[in-house]
All heavy atoms as an XYZ file, in Angstrom:
923
protein
N     -12.277      5.517     15.163
C     -11.327      4.898     14.266
C     -12.074      4.330     13.053
O     -13.135      3.716     13.185
C     -10.562      3.783     14.981
C      -9.554      3.084     14.104
S      -8.865      1.638     14.915
C      -7.198      2.188     15.125
N     -11.529      4.533     11.879
C     -12.155      4.074     10.634
C     -12.116      2.559     10.528
O     -11.194      1.903     11.037
C     -11.448      4.707      9.445
N     -13.118      1.994      9.852
C     -13.137      0.560      9.581
C     -12.044      0.155      8.601
O     -11.467     -0.913      8.707
C     -14.491      0.138      8.984
C     -15.644      0.348      9.943
O     -15.457      0.162     11.160
O     -16.730      0.702      9.474
N     -11.800      1.034      7.618
C     -10.837      0.758      6.565
C      -9.971      1.994      6.359
O     -10.482      3.118      6.336
C     -11.538      0.414      5.226
C     -10.538      0.196      4.103
C     -12.429     -0.799      5.374
N      -8.685      1.760      6.173
C      -7.767      2.821      5.767
C      -7.244      2.461      4.402
O      -6.877      1.296      4.161
C      -6.606      2.957      6.769
O      -7.128      3.266      8.056
C      -5.633      4.045      6.340
N      -7.232      3.417      3.511
C      -6.687      3.185      2.180
C      -5.508      4.126      1.956
O      -5.651      5.332      2.133
C      -7.763      3.322      1.070
C      -7.148      3.064     -0.309
C      -8.470      4.647      1.135
C      -8.165      2.938     -1.445
N      -4.372      3.545      1.629
C      -3.205      4.312      1.226
C      -3.389      4.585     -0.246
O      -3.342      3.675     -1.073
C      -1.918      3.551      1.525
C      -1.738      3.136      2.980
C      -0.452      2.339      3.166
C      -1.757      4.324      3.903
N      -3.619      5.838     -0.573
C      -4.190      6.221     -1.859
C      -3.310      7.190     -2.630
O      -2.711      8.088     -2.044
C      -5.552      6.863     -1.594
C      -6.283      7.379     -2.783
N      -6.647      6.591     -3.838
C      -6.726      8.622     -3.067
C      -7.292      7.318     -4.727
N      -7.344      8.576     -4.278
N      -3.276      6.986     -3.937
C      -2.659      7.937     -4.861
C      -3.737      8.309     -5.865
O      -4.129      7.474     -6.696
C      -1.451      7.316     -5.557
C      -0.787      8.261     -6.535
O      -1.358      9.259     -6.958
N       0.432      7.922     -6.922
N      -4.244      9.537     -5.827
C      -5.352      9.914     -6.708
C      -4.974      9.949     -8.198
O      -5.857     10.000     -9.042
C      -5.767     11.299     -6.216
C      -4.604     11.812     -5.449
C      -3.873     10.620     -4.909
N      -3.696      9.855     -8.511
C      -3.278      9.818     -9.920
C      -3.306      8.412    -10.482
O      -3.088      8.220    -11.676
C      -1.875     10.406    -10.052
N      -3.610      7.426     -9.659
C      -3.582      6.015    -10.074
C      -5.009      5.506    -10.268
O      -5.843      5.579     -9.369
C      -2.878      5.191     -9.009
S      -2.983      3.405     -9.221
N      -5.289      4.964    -11.444
C      -6.654      4.486    -11.719
C      -7.024      3.300    -10.837
O      -8.184      3.183    -10.423
C      -6.800      4.111    -13.205
O      -5.921      3.052    -13.536
N      -6.099      2.428    -10.525
C      -6.404      1.293     -9.648
C      -6.711      1.772     -8.235
O      -7.621      1.275     -7.577
C      -5.229      0.288     -9.651
O      -4.989     -0.142    -10.992
C      -5.545     -0.938     -8.787
N      -5.970      2.773     -7.777
C      -6.211      3.336     -6.463
C      -7.571      4.044     -6.425
O      -8.332      3.907     -5.453
C      -5.076      4.296     -6.104
O      -5.119      4.646     -4.758
N      -7.891      4.775     -7.478
C      -9.191      5.448     -7.548
C     -10.326      4.431     -7.532
O     -11.346      4.620     -6.857
C      -9.293      6.327     -8.790
C      -8.489      7.595     -8.685
C      -8.791      8.554     -9.802
C      -7.932      8.279    -11.002
N      -7.983      9.289    -12.044
N     -10.147      3.330     -8.264
C     -11.177      2.273     -8.296
C     -11.370      1.652     -6.915
O     -12.495      1.390     -6.492
C     -10.811      1.204     -9.322
N     -10.270      1.433     -6.203
C     -10.367      0.868     -4.857
C     -11.089      1.830     -3.917
O     -11.938      1.407     -3.139
C      -8.980      0.537     -4.327
N     -10.778      3.116     -4.024
C     -11.462      4.099     -3.184
C     -12.949      4.113     -3.475
O     -13.780      4.185     -2.562
C     -10.845      5.486     -3.367
C     -11.479      6.600     -2.531
C     -11.465      6.273     -1.053
C     -10.796      7.929     -2.805
N     -13.327      4.029     -4.740
C     -14.747      3.989     -5.101
C     -15.417      2.772     -4.478
O     -16.556      2.844     -3.988
C     -14.912      3.968     -6.625
C     -14.569      5.287     -7.272
C     -14.513      5.208     -8.799
O     -14.830      4.147     -9.370
O     -14.160      6.236     -9.419
N     -14.735      1.621     -4.476
C     -15.300      0.406     -3.889
C     -15.442      0.562     -2.370
O     -16.436      0.111     -1.797
C     -14.415     -0.812     -4.220
C     -14.479     -1.184     -5.684
C     -13.584     -2.363     -6.007
O     -13.706     -3.417     -5.380
N     -12.693     -2.186     -6.965
N     -14.460      1.185     -1.741
C     -14.536      1.428     -0.303
C     -15.727      2.339     -0.001
O     -16.523      2.076      0.902
C     -13.220      2.035      0.239
C     -13.396      2.526      1.672
C     -12.088      1.021      0.153
N     -15.852      3.410     -0.763
C     -16.967      4.340     -0.550
C     -18.310      3.654     -0.763
O     -19.250      3.871     -0.004
C     -16.820      5.559     -1.460
C     -15.659      6.464     -1.051
C     -15.337      7.550     -2.035
O     -15.737      7.457     -3.216
O     -14.634      8.506     -1.644
N     -18.390      2.826     -1.784
C     -19.646      2.123     -2.079
C     -19.984      1.078     -1.007
O     -21.147      0.721     -0.828
C     -19.560      1.443     -3.447
N     -18.975      0.605     -0.297
C     -19.204     -0.430      0.713
C     -19.968      0.112      1.923
O     -20.544     -0.647      2.696
C     -17.863     -1.010      1.201
O     -17.198     -0.085      2.051
N     -19.919      1.431      2.106
C     -20.579      2.029      3.255
C     -19.751      1.949      4.528
O     -20.199      2.431      5.584
N     -18.577      1.378      4.470
C     -17.719      1.295      5.634
C     -17.107      2.674      5.933
O     -16.792      3.424      5.016
C     -16.585      0.285      5.401
C     -17.003     -1.170      5.274
C     -15.834     -2.001      4.754
C     -17.497     -1.711      6.598
N     -16.960      2.970      7.193
C     -16.272      4.193      7.589
C     -14.810      4.024      7.150
O     -14.211      2.969      7.361
C     -16.365      4.356      9.106
C     -15.734      5.653      9.580
O     -15.901      6.677      8.879
O     -15.078      5.629     10.623
N     -14.270      5.054      6.507
C     -12.926      4.901      5.975
C     -12.095      6.169      6.133
O     -12.642      7.268      6.254
C     -12.951      4.491      4.499
C     -13.629      5.472      3.599
N     -15.014      5.576      3.519
C     -13.125      6.413      2.784
C     -15.306      6.539      2.654
N     -14.182      7.071      2.206
N     -10.796      5.956      6.115
C      -9.842      7.033      6.152
C      -8.974      6.921      4.910
O      -8.521      5.828      4.560
C      -8.965      6.936      7.393
C      -7.861      7.961      7.456
C      -6.926      7.783      8.626
O      -7.020      6.760      9.349
O      -6.081      8.664      8.820
N      -8.756      8.040      4.257
C      -7.897      8.075      3.064
C      -6.580      8.715      3.472
O      -6.551      9.828      3.994
C      -8.552      8.893      1.919
C      -7.612      8.992      0.726
C      -9.887      8.264      1.533
N      -5.496      8.005      3.230
C      -4.160      8.521      3.502
C      -3.462      8.707      2.159
O      -3.195      7.734      1.450
C      -3.347      7.561      4.402
C      -1.913      8.072      4.570
C      -4.021      7.360      5.739
N      -3.235      9.951      1.831
C      -2.496     10.273      0.609
C      -1.009     10.186      0.954
O      -0.408     11.161      1.367
C      -2.930     11.615      0.060
C      -4.405     11.535     -0.399
C      -4.912     12.793     -0.977
N      -4.202     13.132     -2.203
C      -4.495     14.160     -2.972
N      -5.480     14.967     -2.645
N      -3.796     14.413     -4.058
N      -0.462      9.003      0.777
C       0.858      8.684      1.285
C       1.986      9.482      0.640
O       3.084      9.535      1.192
C       1.140      7.173      1.172
C       1.208      6.691     -0.252
C       2.407      6.708     -0.951
C       0.056      6.258     -0.905
C       2.467      6.280     -2.267
C       0.114      5.845     -2.207
C       1.312      5.857     -2.891
O       1.361      5.450     -4.205
N       1.737     10.092     -0.511
C       2.771     10.933     -1.094
C       2.848     12.287     -0.382
O       3.907     12.889     -0.305
C       2.540     11.136     -2.595
C       2.709      9.871     -3.424
C       2.364     10.138     -4.890
C       4.122      9.309     -3.313
N       1.723     12.737      0.163
C       1.697     13.971      0.953
C       2.125     13.715      2.392
O       2.724     14.581      3.022
C       0.292     14.571      0.964
C      -0.107     15.213     -0.304
C      -1.403     15.951     -0.091
N      -1.834     16.596     -1.317
C      -3.007     17.116     -1.488
N      -3.910     17.082     -0.526
N      -3.337     17.678     -2.635
N       1.751     12.562      2.880
C       2.056     12.182      4.255
C       2.706     10.819      4.243
O       2.053      9.797      4.477
C       0.762     12.131      5.109
O       0.016     13.334      4.898
C       1.059     11.973      6.582
N       3.996     10.759      3.930
C       4.678      9.457      3.827
C       4.689      8.708      5.155
O       4.732      9.311      6.233
C       6.108      9.820      3.406
C       6.023     11.201      2.859
C       4.891     11.872      3.600
N       4.693      7.392      5.064
C       4.787      6.551      6.246
C       6.228      6.540      6.719
O       7.155      6.461      5.918
C       4.335      5.124      5.931
C       2.838      4.861      5.881
C       2.162      5.604      4.758
C       2.570      3.375      5.769
N       6.399      6.587      8.042
C       7.749      6.477      8.584
C       8.061      4.992      8.807
O       7.229      4.114      8.537
C       7.877      7.285      9.880
C       6.998      6.795     11.015
O       6.452      5.683     10.952
O       6.861      7.554     11.994
N       9.254      4.717      9.287
C       9.682      3.329      9.464
C       8.779      2.546     10.379
O       8.450      1.393     10.096
N       8.337      3.160     11.471
C       7.455      2.461     12.409
C       6.128      2.105     11.749
O       5.623      0.992     11.890
C       7.220      3.332     13.656
O       8.489      3.592     14.272
C       6.292      2.664     14.647
N       5.535      3.047     11.024
C       4.255      2.782     10.351
C       4.416      1.719      9.279
O       3.523      0.879      9.094
C       3.720      4.085      9.755
N       5.523      1.733      8.560
C       5.755      0.718      7.530
C       5.927     -0.669      8.165
O       5.393     -1.656      7.628
C       6.973      1.078      6.691
C       6.738      2.184      5.672
C       8.057      2.745      5.156
C       5.888      1.667      4.516
N       6.632     -0.755      9.264
C       6.784     -2.052      9.939
C       5.425     -2.564     10.409
O       5.130     -3.764     10.288
C       7.769     -1.943     11.091
C       9.205     -1.827     10.635
C      10.186     -1.731     11.818
N      11.468     -1.316     11.330
C      11.882     -0.039     11.205
N      11.076      0.951     11.574
N      13.070      0.232     10.737
N       4.604     -1.665     10.952
C       3.262     -2.045     11.389
C       2.438     -2.555     10.207
O       1.740     -3.555     10.295
C       2.580     -0.854     12.069
C       1.205     -1.197     12.593
O       1.081     -2.186     13.341
O       0.244     -0.483     12.243
N       2.544     -1.845      9.089
C       1.833     -2.259      7.885
C       2.303     -3.642      7.429
O       1.494     -4.511      7.105
C       2.032     -1.230      6.781
C       1.408     -1.549      5.426
C      -0.113     -1.689      5.551
C       1.777     -0.482      4.413
N       3.606     -3.863      7.442
C       4.143     -5.154      7.020
C       3.687     -6.279      7.936
O       3.491     -7.416      7.492
C       5.676     -5.104      6.932
C       6.215     -4.309      5.760
C       7.728     -4.117      5.902
C       5.886     -4.950      4.433
N       3.492     -5.980      9.230
C       2.987     -6.991     10.168
C       1.583     -7.449      9.780
O       1.212     -8.588     10.037
C       2.961     -6.440     11.592
C       4.345     -6.315     12.202
O       5.317     -6.902     11.685
O       4.462     -5.575     13.213
N       0.824     -6.563      9.180
C      -0.570     -6.865      8.805
C      -0.717     -7.368      7.374
O      -1.737     -7.976      7.031
C      -1.414     -5.598      8.939
C      -1.476     -5.071     10.355
C      -2.184     -3.740     10.424
C      -2.184     -3.199     11.844
N      -2.799     -1.887     11.929
N       0.277     -7.126      6.548
C       0.178     -7.372      5.120
C       0.078     -8.857      4.799
O       0.913     -9.646      5.243
C       1.378     -6.759      4.399
C       1.294     -6.687      2.890
C       0.193     -5.719      2.437
C       2.642     -6.234      2.314
N      -0.931     -9.225      4.032
C      -1.107    -10.610      3.605
C      -0.207    -10.961      2.410
O      -0.063    -12.130      2.073
C      -2.573    -10.867      3.266
C      -3.465    -10.737      4.495
C      -4.926    -10.957      4.218
O      -5.308    -11.273      3.073
O      -5.709    -10.822      5.161
N       0.366     -9.967      1.795
C       1.273    -10.161      0.675
C       2.714    -10.228      1.196
O       2.990     -9.875      2.349
C       1.131     -9.008     -0.317
C      -0.300     -8.862     -0.809
O      -0.702     -9.659     -1.647
O      -0.997     -7.944     -0.323
N       3.620    -10.652      0.348
C       5.025    -10.677      0.705
C       5.520     -9.241      0.889
O       5.130     -8.360      0.108
C       5.849    -11.380     -0.370
C       5.580    -12.871     -0.465
C       5.968    -13.608      0.809
O       7.014    -13.293      1.401
O       5.187    -14.491      1.220
N       6.398     -8.995      1.850
C       6.906     -7.629      2.056
C       7.472     -7.001      0.776
O       7.218     -5.828      0.489
C       7.984     -7.801      3.127
C       7.521     -8.988      3.911
C       6.894     -9.906      2.876
N       8.204     -7.755      0.006
C       8.809     -7.209     -1.213
C       7.773     -6.733     -2.216
O       8.042     -5.854     -3.029
C       9.788     -8.229     -1.844
O      10.558     -7.575     -2.845
C       9.043     -9.416     -2.417
N       6.553     -7.296     -2.143
C       5.493     -6.896     -3.072
C       5.025     -5.475     -2.824
O       4.354     -4.885     -3.681
C       4.291     -7.844     -2.962
C       4.596     -9.249     -3.449
O       5.604     -9.432     -4.168
O       3.840    -10.166     -3.096
N       5.355     -4.909     -1.672
C       4.939     -3.571     -1.337
C       5.711     -2.500     -2.133
O       5.325     -1.347     -2.164
C       5.109     -3.334      0.172
C       4.353     -2.193      0.811
C       2.834     -2.303      0.560
C       4.628     -2.153      2.310
N       6.777     -2.928     -2.808
C       7.614     -1.992     -3.568
C       7.292     -2.106     -5.054
O       7.353     -3.206     -5.642
C       9.115     -2.299     -3.340
C       9.979     -1.335     -4.154
C       9.463     -2.231     -1.872
N       6.949     -0.986     -5.648
C       6.680     -0.924     -7.091
C       7.973     -1.090     -7.873
O       8.973     -0.462     -7.551
C       6.073      0.432     -7.481
C       4.687      0.661     -6.948
C       4.158      2.032     -7.329
N       4.125      2.255     -8.757
C       3.171      1.820     -9.592
N       2.167      1.135     -9.101
N       3.218      2.087    -10.849
N       7.944     -1.925     -8.871
C       9.079     -2.089     -9.779
C       8.733     -1.338    -11.056
O       8.203     -1.906    -12.004
C       9.351     -3.527    -10.122
C       9.636     -4.566     -9.064
C      10.305     -4.146     -7.813
N      10.815     -5.282     -7.075
C      10.196     -5.870     -6.060
N       9.045     -5.403     -5.621
N      10.728     -6.894     -5.445
N       8.957     -0.052    -11.059
C       8.601      0.783    -12.199
C       9.855      1.458    -12.728
O      10.964      1.210    -12.224
C       7.515      1.784    -11.799
C       7.944      2.745    -10.704
O       9.138      2.768    -10.337
O       7.088      3.515    -10.224
N       9.726      2.308    -13.746
C      10.928      2.982    -14.271
C      11.693      3.793    -13.223
O      12.923      3.868    -13.267
C      10.382      3.859    -15.398
C       9.176      3.126    -15.873
C       8.568      2.535    -14.620
N      10.970      4.385    -12.256
C      11.645      5.138    -11.200
C      12.526      4.210    -10.369
O      13.665      4.546    -10.025
C      10.636      5.880    -10.340
C      11.248      6.699     -9.230
C      12.061      7.784     -9.520
C      11.017      6.368     -7.902
C      12.647      8.536     -8.506
C      11.584      7.113     -6.896
C      12.409      8.202     -7.191
N      12.027      3.049    -10.041
C      12.772      2.026     -9.307
C      14.077      1.721    -10.049
O      15.164      1.739     -9.459
C      11.900      0.761     -9.183
C      12.523     -0.398     -8.476
C      12.472     -0.522     -7.109
C      13.117     -1.418     -9.203
C      13.013     -1.619     -6.453
C      13.675     -2.526     -8.567
C      13.616     -2.628     -7.186
N      13.950      1.481    -11.347
C      15.136      1.168    -12.165
C      16.088      2.367    -12.253
O      17.310      2.195    -12.197
C      14.704      0.729    -13.565
N      15.516      3.576    -12.356
C      16.368      4.771    -12.487
C      17.212      5.002    -11.222
O      18.256      5.660    -11.301
C      15.540      6.005    -12.793
O      14.863      6.473    -11.640
N      16.745      4.481    -10.096
C      17.503      4.598     -8.873
C      18.604      3.554     -8.765
O      19.391      3.542     -7.817
C      16.563      4.465     -7.649
C      15.532      5.570     -7.483
C      14.526      5.183     -6.400
C      16.209      6.887     -7.148
N      18.631      2.676     -9.764
C      19.629      1.605     -9.763
C      19.264      0.458     -8.826
O      20.111     -0.368     -8.497
N      18.002      0.394     -8.409
C      17.556     -0.652     -7.496
C      17.249     -1.949     -8.264
O      16.845     -1.907     -9.425
C      16.314     -0.196     -6.723
C      16.513      0.986     -5.791
C      15.165      1.463     -5.258
C      17.447      0.629     -4.652
N      17.440     -3.051     -7.578
C      17.091     -4.364     -8.119
C      16.308     -5.124     -7.057
O      16.196     -4.672     -5.903
C      18.356     -5.167     -8.492
O      19.051     -5.527     -7.275
C      19.267     -4.400     -9.436
N      15.803     -6.297     -7.417
C      15.095     -7.136     -6.449
C      15.956     -7.443     -5.224
O      15.442     -7.600     -4.115
C      14.626     -8.428     -7.100
C      13.483     -8.217     -8.060
O      12.788     -7.185     -7.953
O      13.270     -9.088     -8.931
N      17.277     -7.522     -5.419
C      18.175     -7.784     -4.283
C      18.128     -6.686     -3.239
O      18.462     -6.916     -2.084
C      19.618     -7.965     -4.763
C      19.823     -9.275     -5.484
O      19.040    -10.233     -5.237
O      20.785     -9.378     -6.282
N      17.721     -5.484     -3.635
C      17.665     -4.347     -2.716
C      16.399     -4.320     -1.876
O      16.299     -3.498     -0.937
C      17.778     -3.026     -3.495
C      19.121     -2.899     -4.188
O      20.157     -3.057     -3.525
O      19.118     -2.642     -5.405
N      15.433     -5.184     -2.174
C      14.159     -5.185     -1.428
C      13.735     -6.620     -1.080
O      12.561     -6.953     -1.096
C      13.053     -4.448     -2.205
C      13.328     -2.954     -2.241
C      12.891     -4.992     -3.622
N      14.693     -7.438     -0.713
C      14.393     -8.833     -0.369
C      13.894     -8.986      1.067
O      13.063     -9.827      1.343
C      15.637     -9.703     -0.547
C      15.948    -10.015     -1.971
C      16.804    -11.246     -2.106
N      17.298    -11.399     -3.450
C      16.594    -11.844     -4.468
N      15.326    -12.168     -4.290
N      17.106    -11.965     -5.667
N      14.415     -8.178      1.971
C      14.051     -8.315      3.392
C      13.099     -7.212      3.817
O      12.999     -6.169      3.175
C      15.306     -8.259      4.284
O      15.833     -6.920      4.272
C      16.372     -9.267      3.836
N      12.446     -7.443      4.951
C      11.539     -6.436      5.514
C      12.262     -5.115      5.735
O      11.752     -4.062      5.395
C      10.997     -6.903      6.872
C       9.907     -7.910      6.813
C       9.571     -8.423      8.225
N       9.296     -7.379      9.173
C       8.076     -6.933      9.484
N       7.019     -7.465      8.936
N       7.908     -5.972     10.373
N      13.441     -5.177      6.329
C      14.167     -3.949      6.642
C      14.625     -3.217      5.378
O      14.652     -2.003      5.349
C      15.334     -4.219      7.581
C      14.883     -4.435      9.022
C      13.963     -3.343      9.566
O      14.310     -2.149      9.470
O      12.893     -3.683     10.099
N      14.973     -3.966      4.336
C      15.314     -3.316      3.060
C      14.093     -2.628      2.484
O      14.196     -1.502      1.978
C      15.838     -4.352      2.066
C      17.223     -4.858      2.357
C      17.622     -5.956      1.389
O      16.855     -6.888      1.121
N      18.833     -5.856      0.844
N      12.935     -3.282      2.554
C      11.688     -2.687      2.052
C      11.406     -1.402      2.817
O      11.104     -0.365      2.215
C      10.515     -3.685      2.154
C       9.175     -2.994      1.949
C      10.697     -4.833      1.181
N      11.514     -1.441      4.136
C      11.266     -0.260      4.949
C      12.230      0.864      4.562
O      11.815      2.003      4.341
C      11.374     -0.582      6.461
C      11.380      0.681      7.303
C      10.231     -1.503      6.880
N      13.504      0.544      4.446
C      14.508      1.570      4.125
C      14.229      2.215      2.776
O      14.294      3.446      2.635
C      15.915      0.958      4.159
N      13.900      1.419      1.768
C      13.642      1.966      0.428
C      12.391      2.820      0.440
O      12.364      3.906     -0.130
C      13.542      0.810     -0.607
C      12.927      1.305     -1.913
C      14.925      0.214     -0.870
N      11.333      2.363      1.115
C      10.068      3.129      1.108
C      10.141      4.382      1.962
O       9.465      5.366      1.646
C       8.906      2.232      1.523
C       8.570      1.126      0.529
C       7.461      0.231      1.079
C       8.195      1.698     -0.823
N      10.947      4.393      2.999
C      11.132      5.627      3.783
C      11.826      6.669      2.909
O      11.471      7.830      2.891
C      11.921      5.351      5.083
C      12.451      6.643      5.690
C      11.025      4.639      6.079
N      12.834      6.202      2.164
C      13.593      7.133      1.324
C      12.828      7.532      0.053
O      12.946      8.662     -0.418
C      14.931      6.518      0.940
C      15.841      7.498      0.220
C      17.262      6.992      0.064
O      17.622      5.980      0.681
O      18.008      7.641     -0.687
N      12.027      6.615     -0.492
C      11.333      6.850     -1.748
C       9.857      6.423     -1.635
O       9.468      5.383     -2.156
C      12.007      6.078     -2.890
C      13.467      6.332     -3.023
N      13.964      7.513     -3.530
C      14.537      5.577     -2.702
C      15.272      7.470     -3.529
N      15.659      6.305     -3.025
N       9.029      7.232     -0.971
C       7.627      6.851     -0.760
C       6.862      6.589     -2.051
O       5.882      5.831     -2.040
C       7.034      8.036      0.004
C       8.164      8.882      0.424
C       9.357      8.507     -0.358
N       7.280      7.175     -3.138
C       6.520      6.966     -4.382
C       6.657      5.542     -4.898
O       5.906      5.140     -5.802
C       6.880      8.003     -5.436
C       8.150      7.766     -6.184
C       8.422      8.913     -7.143
N       8.355      8.493     -8.526
C       8.839      9.185     -9.533
N       9.386     10.368     -9.326
N       8.757      8.732    -10.748
N       7.560      4.764     -4.325
C       7.687      3.363     -4.717
C       6.709      2.450     -3.975
O       6.664      1.254     -4.247
C       9.123      2.881     -4.487
C      10.165      3.423     -5.452
C      11.555      2.926     -5.078
C       9.830      3.045     -6.893
N       5.921      3.014     -3.059
C       4.927      2.201     -2.352
C       3.867      1.715     -3.344
O       3.278      2.524     -4.081
C       4.249      3.019     -1.246
C       3.197      2.290     -0.409
C       3.861      1.262      0.496
C       2.397      3.284      0.416
N       3.651      0.422     -3.351
C       2.613     -0.134     -4.214
C       1.277      0.454     -3.799
O       1.032      0.722     -2.609
C       2.600     -1.656     -4.047
C       1.739     -2.399     -5.019
C       2.124     -2.197     -6.464
O       1.585     -1.310     -7.110
N       3.028     -2.999     -6.954
N       0.400      0.633     -4.734
C      -0.900      1.243     -4.458
C      -2.008      0.536     -5.197
O      -1.748     -0.018     -6.270
C      -0.862      2.717     -4.833
C      -0.587      2.897     -6.328
C      -0.248      4.317     -6.672
N      -0.113      4.456     -8.082
C       1.035      4.674     -8.689
N       2.142      4.780     -8.014
N       1.057      4.815    -10.000
N      -3.173      0.598     -4.617
C      -3.501      1.044     -3.263
C      -3.184     -0.031     -2.242
O      -3.052     -1.207     -2.583
C      -5.008      1.265     -3.359
C      -5.466      0.200     -4.318
C      -4.342      0.107     -5.339
N      -3.103      0.366     -1.003
C      -2.999     -0.585      0.108
C      -4.210     -0.332      0.987
O      -4.531      0.822      1.284
C      -1.690     -0.390      0.899
C      -1.663     -1.338      2.095
C      -0.463     -0.594      0.010
N      -4.889     -1.401      1.356
C      -6.065     -1.298      2.217
C      -5.777     -1.999      3.530
O      -5.220     -3.102      3.544
C      -7.288     -1.931      1.561
C      -7.751     -1.201      0.309
C      -7.176     -1.848     -0.935
C      -9.237     -1.161      0.247
N      -6.151     -1.357      4.612
C      -5.948     -1.897      5.953
C      -7.308     -1.959      6.643
O      -8.076     -0.995      6.631
C      -4.987     -0.989      6.772
C      -4.772     -1.585      8.172
C      -3.667     -0.780      6.048
N      -7.567     -3.126      7.236
C      -8.815     -3.319      7.959
C      -8.488     -4.141      9.197
O      -8.176     -5.325      9.089
C      -9.835     -4.029      7.086
C     -11.198     -4.108      7.729
C     -12.246     -4.553      6.738
N     -13.530     -4.438      7.370
C     -14.628     -5.002      6.916
N     -14.594     -5.718      5.808
N     -15.766     -4.845      7.559
N      -8.536     -3.514     10.341
C      -8.170     -4.205     11.581
C      -6.718     -4.645     11.535
O      -5.822     -3.841     11.302
N      -6.519     -5.936     11.706
C      -5.158     -6.479     11.727
C      -4.771     -7.121     10.394
O      -3.835     -7.914     10.328
C      -5.032     -7.517     12.860
C      -5.155     -6.887     14.242
C      -4.122     -5.784     14.454
O      -2.926     -5.982     14.270
N      -4.593     -4.600     14.846
N      -5.491     -6.752      9.331
C      -5.217     -7.289      7.997
C      -4.968     -6.148      7.033
O      -5.565     -5.080      7.145
C      -6.404     -8.091      7.472
C      -6.724     -9.326      8.267
C      -7.937    -10.057      7.726
N      -7.790    -10.376      6.316
C      -8.777    -10.288      5.411
N      -9.984     -9.909      5.776
N      -8.559    -10.586      4.155
N      -4.104     -6.397      6.044
C      -3.847     -5.433      4.999
C      -3.539     -6.185      3.701
O      -2.972     -7.276      3.722
C      -2.673     -4.527      5.355
N      -3.951     -5.575      2.605
C      -3.656     -6.136      1.282
C      -3.223     -5.021      0.332
O      -3.559     -3.857      0.549
C      -4.872     -6.870      0.649
C      -6.023     -5.893      0.377
C      -5.285     -8.059      1.481
C      -7.067     -6.411     -0.605
N      -2.526     -5.434     -0.681
C      -2.299     -4.574     -1.828
C      -3.506     -4.766     -2.736
O      -3.860     -5.907     -3.056
C      -0.985     -4.944     -2.549
C       0.207     -4.742     -1.591
C      -0.818     -4.130     -3.815
C       1.497     -5.369     -2.068
N      -4.136     -3.699     -3.120
C      -5.378     -3.786     -3.908
C      -5.155     -4.006     -5.394
O      -5.810     -3.370     -6.215
N      -4.246     -4.852     -5.722
C      -3.977     -5.253     -7.116
C      -4.003     -6.772     -7.177
O      -3.352     -7.399     -6.339
C      -2.594     -4.764     -7.564
C      -2.531     -3.302     -7.784
C      -1.137     -2.867     -8.218
N      -1.107     -1.428     -8.378
C      -1.424     -0.797     -9.495
N      -1.796     -1.488    -10.555
N      -1.390      0.514     -9.557
N      -4.675     -7.332     -8.108
C      -5.597     -6.685     -9.041
C      -6.838     -6.156     -8.320
O      -7.099     -6.506     -7.171
C      -5.949     -7.793    -10.031
C      -5.781     -9.063     -9.255
C      -4.674     -8.793     -8.272
N      -7.588     -5.350     -9.040
C      -8.769     -4.698     -8.470
C      -9.743     -5.705     -7.870
O     -10.480     -5.387     -6.934
C      -9.494     -3.877     -9.537
C      -8.704     -2.713    -10.054
C      -9.421     -2.046    -11.210
C      -8.539     -0.981    -11.859
N      -9.148     -0.408    -13.036
N      -9.756     -6.907     -8.394
C     -10.710     -7.938     -7.947
C     -10.448     -8.380     -6.500
O     -11.318     -9.013     -5.903
C     -10.640     -9.142     -8.885
O      -9.325     -9.692     -8.898
N      -9.308     -8.053     -5.930
C      -9.020     -8.426     -4.542
C      -9.818     -7.581     -3.540
O     -10.077     -8.010     -2.408
C      -7.551     -8.250     -4.231
C      -6.629     -9.176     -4.986
C      -5.194     -8.982     -4.544
N      -5.023     -9.652     -3.252
C      -3.961     -9.523     -2.484
N      -2.978     -8.720     -2.869
N      -3.858    -10.167     -1.351
N     -10.176     -6.376     -3.944
C     -10.745     -5.400     -3.010
C     -12.123     -5.814     -2.484
O     -12.359     -5.785     -1.267
C     -10.746     -3.998     -3.627
C     -11.444     -2.990     -2.722
C      -9.310     -3.550     -3.918
N     -13.086     -6.204     -3.332
C     -14.418     -6.522     -2.783
C     -14.407     -7.629     -1.737
O     -15.076     -7.513     -0.692
C     -15.211     -6.956     -4.028
C     -14.522     -6.264     -5.164
C     -13.060     -6.256     -4.793
N     -13.637     -8.683     -1.963
C     -13.595     -9.776     -0.968
C     -12.981     -9.297      0.344
O     -13.438     -9.661      1.416
C     -12.791    -10.956     -1.543
N     -11.960     -8.464      0.246
C     -11.330     -7.924      1.460
C     -12.311     -7.068      2.247
O     -12.378     -7.157      3.470
C     -10.094     -7.107      1.054
C      -9.343     -6.532      2.231
C      -8.553     -7.326      3.041
C      -9.432     -5.179      2.517
C      -7.854     -6.790      4.115
C      -8.740     -4.623      3.587
C      -7.947     -5.439      4.386
N     -13.084     -6.254      1.538
C     -14.061     -5.394      2.219
C     -15.214     -6.185      2.812
O     -15.804     -5.773      3.815
C     -14.579     -4.337      1.244
C     -13.548     -3.341      0.714
C     -14.178     -2.429     -0.325
C     -12.925     -2.539      1.850
N     -15.532     -7.311      2.206
C     -16.667     -8.124      2.668
C     -16.338     -8.924      3.915
O     -17.243     -9.319      4.659
C     -17.132     -9.062      1.553
N     -15.082     -9.208      4.149
C     -14.693    -10.020      5.312
C     -14.905     -9.320      6.616
O     -14.729     -8.153      6.788
C     -13.214    -10.446      5.210
C     -13.012    -11.537      4.163
O     -13.985    -12.141      3.726
O     -11.841    -11.749      3.790
């Protein structure tokens, strides 16, 4: 089992930077390209159990979010977050790093080194 799992989007500069930091750390890691292999409801609930951020923070508020007619009211609860991300995986905030029983959203980039050092 890998020391660190990174939910990664190679088209995202912040995600690429986090992956570079993980690789430089020397920790054994697994890269999950979540757009190719979306997380199901069970995996998302497990991730939320570990996430140090608020569940709603896991959802990107970008133009796609708005084009779907979604608002903050649609992602207030854990179950709403799970439902939205199961249906629209591209709204998953990126990168997400998981280490043991802890997980963070790797934004801003400065959060990643401290997480890897713990």
